[in-house]
ZAMARGU-4260 file (C-alpha; in steps of 0.2 Angstrom, whole numbers, plus 5000, padded with zeros to 4 digits):
<rodrens>
0) 5002/4810/4699 | 5014/4811/4683 | 5023/4827/4680 | 5036/4835/4668 | 5047/4849/4671
5) 5047/4863/4657 | 5062/4877/4658 | 5066/4891/4647 | 5082/4893/4639 | 5088/4906/4650
10) 5093/4893/4663 | 5111/4888/4667 | 5107/4869/4666 | 5121/4865/4652 | 5118/4860/4634
15) 5113/4841/4637 | 5103/4844/4653 | 5086/4841/4644 | 5091/4825/4636 | 5100/4818/4651
20) 5086/4822/4663 | 5070/4821/4652 | 5065/4839/4654 | 5058/4851/4640 | 5067/4867/4636
25) 5058/4881/4628 | 5069/4892/4617 | 5069/4910/4621 | 5068/4922/4605 | 5080/4937/4602
30) 5082/4949/4589 | 5100/4956/4583 | 5102/4967/4569 | 5085/4963/4562 | 5087/4944/4562
35) 5078/4933/4575 | 5086/4919/4583 | 5080/4906/4596 | 5091/4903/4610 | 5094/4884/4611
40) 5104/4875/4624 | 5115/4867/4611 | 5119/4884/4602 | 5111/4877/4586 | 5107/4894/4579
45) 5120/4906/4587 | 5133/4902/4600 | 5136/4911/4616 | 5154/4916/4611 | 5147/4923/4593
50) 5132/4932/4602 | 5144/4942/4612 | 5156/4946/4598 | 5141/4951/4587 | 5134/4961/4602
55) 5151/4972/4602 | 5150/4973/4584 | 5132/4980/4582 | 5127/4998/4583 | 5111/4994/4590
60) 5107/4984/4606 | 5100/4966/4606 | 5081/4965/4611 | 5072/4950/4617 | 5054/4946/4611
65) 5050/4932/4625 | 5044/4916/4621 | 5035/4911/4606 | 5017/4908/4612 | 5014/4896/4599
70) 5030/4886/4604 | 5025/4887/4623 | 5007/4881/4618 | 5014/4866/4607 | 5026/4861/4620
75) 5012/4860/4633 | 5000/4851/4622 | 5014/4839/4617 | 5018/4835/4637 | 4999/4834/4639
80) 4998/4820/4626 | 5012/4811/4634 | 5005/4810/4651
</rodrens>
């Protein structure tokens, strides 16, 4: 039986874990000061350092919107086609 591991980006696996181990990581969405970001392992949209600097500077808290379900469904469909 073939299988593939899929994680969300709130894991602590490191920035290249997905490429090094052939797993899929779905980015978590969050909003800060009205702008929506996706949390990728490689910090391509916003680094962890910049996230915390921005968090200290903003007057409102950051909110998460969970996963983009279209991204989740796309990921599962892609994995299913590979199997």
